[in-house]
C-alpha positions in Angstrom: -10.3 2.0 5.0 -12.4 -0.8 3.9 -10.5 -2.9 1.4 -6.8 -3.5 0.7 -5.8 -6.0 -1.9 -2.2 -7.0 -2.7 -1.7 -9.1 -5.7 1.5 -10.9 -4.4 0.2 -11.4 -1.0 2.6 -14.0 0.3 5.4 -11.5 -0.2 3.8 -8.6 1.6 2.3 -8.1 5.1 -0.6 -5.6 5.2 -2.4 -4.3 8.0 -5.5 -1.8 8.1 -5.7 0.2 11.3 -8.5 2.7 11.6 -7.9 4.8 8.3 -4.2 3.7 7.7 -2.7 0.7 5.7 0.7 -0.4 6.6 2.6 -2.5 4.1 5.8 -4.4 4.7 7.9 -6.8 2.6 8.2 -10.3 4.2 11.7 -10.5 2.8 14.5 -8.6 0.6 13.7 -8.0 -2.9 10.0 -9.3 -3.3 8.3 -9.1 -6.7 6.6 -5.9 -7.8 2.8 -6.4 -7.2 -0.3 -4.4 -7.7 -2.3 -2.9 -4.8 -6.0 -1.6 -4.6 -7.2 0.5 -2.0 -10.9 1.4 -1.3 -11.6 4.3 1.2 -15.2 5.3 1.4 -16.6 5.2 -2.1 -13.3 5.9 -3.9 -10.7 3.7 -5.2 -6.9 3.8 -5.9 -4.8 1.4 -7.9 -1.0 1.4 -7.6 2.0 -0.7 -7.8 4.4 -1.7 -4.9 7.9 -2.0 -5.7 10.5 -2.8 -3.1 13.3 -0.3 -2.5 16.0 -0.5 0.2 15.6 3.3 0.8 12.3 4.5 -0.2 11.9 8.3 -1.0 8.6 8.9 0.6 7.1 6.4 3.2 3.5 7.9 3.6 0.6 8.3 1.1 -2.5 10.2 2.2 -5.5 9.2 0.4 -7.8 11.6 2.3 -5.9 14.6 0.7 -6.8 13.7 -2.8 -3.7 11.4 -3.1 -1.0 13.9 -1.9 2.3 12.4 -0.6 2.7 13.1 3.2 
């Protein structure tokens, strides 16, 4: 992982550890925000939305973007 950019950075904690990105809301119900991730020469753009009970918690970019 070489870049992670979260649009509403004051509302989210972001940590890059090896090939993993960990994102956590700083408080309940933060505003939705875009997220940009660069892994090697590839880029992914997404949208972070807070939910109390996420359906899926891991996203594997190495596997072509399949949910883990």
